[in-house]
C-alpha positions in Angstrom: 15.8 23.1 -65.0 17.3 26.4 -64.0 15.0 28.8 -63.1 16.6 32.7 -62.2 14.4 34.6 -60.3 15.7 38.7 -59.6 13.4 40.6 -56.5 13.7 43.6 -55.3 13.6 46.3 -57.6 11.5 49.6 -57.2 11.2 53.4 -57.3 14.0 54.8 -56.1 15.4 59.5 -55.7 18.0 60.0 -57.1 20.9 59.4 -54.3 18.7 56.4 -52.7 20.0 52.7 -52.7 18.2 49.4 -53.5 19.2 45.5 -53.0 18.2 43.2 -55.8 18.5 39.9 -55.0 18.5 36.6 -58.0 17.5 33.1 -56.4 18.6 30.1 -58.5 17.6 26.6 -59.3 19.1 23.5 -59.7 23.1 23.9 -58.1 24.4 27.4 -60.8 25.7 28.5 -57.9 28.2 25.4 -57.0 29.5 25.7 -60.6 29.4 28.7 -62.0 30.3 32.9 -61.5 27.3 34.8 -61.2 26.5 38.2 -62.6 24.7 40.8 -62.7 22.5 42.7 -65.9 21.4 45.6 -67.3 18.8 46.6 -70.1 18.8 50.0 -69.8 15.7 50.3 -73.2 13.9 47.7 -74.9 15.6 46.6 -78.0 18.8 47.4 -76.3 21.6 45.1 -75.3 21.9 43.3 -72.4 25.2 45.1 -70.3 27.0 43.2 -67.3 27.2 45.4 -64.7 29.2 43.1 -62.5 29.8 39.6 -61.5 31.1 37.3 -59.2 33.2 34.3 -58.8 32.5 31.0 -57.3 35.1 31.9 -54.6 33.8 35.2 -54.8 35.9 37.3 -56.3 34.4 39.8 -58.1 34.7 42.8 -61.2 32.0 45.7 -61.2 31.7 47.8 -64.5 33.5 50.9 -64.4 29.8 52.4 -64.6 29.3 50.9 -61.6 32.0 51.1 -60.0 32.6 52.3 -56.0 28.5 52.8 -55.9 27.1 48.2 -56.5 28.2 45.9 -54.7 28.0 42.1 -56.0 28.2 39.3 -53.7 26.4 35.1 -53.5 25.2 33.2 -51.0 26.1 30.0 -52.0 24.0 27.9 -49.3 21.2 30.0 -50.0 21.5 29.6 -54.1 21.2 33.7 -54.1 23.6 36.4 -55.3 22.6 40.0 -54.4 23.1 43.3 -56.2 24.0 46.3 -53.4 23.1 49.6 -55.2 24.0 53.2 -53.6 24.0 56.5 -54.7 22.0 55.5 -57.9 21.3 58.1 -61.3 18.3 58.0 -63.1 20.7 56.3 -66.0 21.2 53.2 -63.7 17.6 53.1 -64.5 16.7 49.7 -66.6 14.9 46.1 -65.6 18.2 43.7 -64.0 18.8 40.5 -64.8 21.3 38.3 -63.5 22.2 35.2 -64.6 25.8 31.8 -65.0 28.6 34.0 -67.1 31.6 33.2 -68.6 33.1 35.6 -69.2 30.8 37.7 -70.5 28.0 35.4 -71.4 25.3 34.2 -70.0 24.9 31.1 -69.5 21.1 29.6 -69.6 17.7 31.0 -70.6 16.9 34.8 -68.9 14.8 35.1 -66.0 11.4 37.6 -66.1 14.5 41.0 -64.3 13.4 43.3 -62.1 12.3 47.1 -63.0 14.3 49.4 -61.4 13.8 52.7 -61.6 15.6 56.1 -60.1 13.3 59.9 -60.7 12.6 62.2 -58.5 
């Protein structure tokens, strides 16, 4: 059974930084691209903000390009999201998942809350 456990969120001032981590159980890392999604408000759809292939090729949404960086450590079954120059509009619950295109492949974890506010 696959489990996804996100951590690293918190309250940060505009312009600040956070590093999110996502640990996955099972062997999903070895065969899947991974991605970070966010949901900015209850009832709103999750949006894919960054993805990384098994080989390390990355893609970032325009809204976060140049500020966020996704990375992965396959030996640790962990994917990271380094978030710099945070803006209030980055406030959201952030989730990770294995991805195919933009579609998430597994059940969601609990997510980690990021709040950007002064």
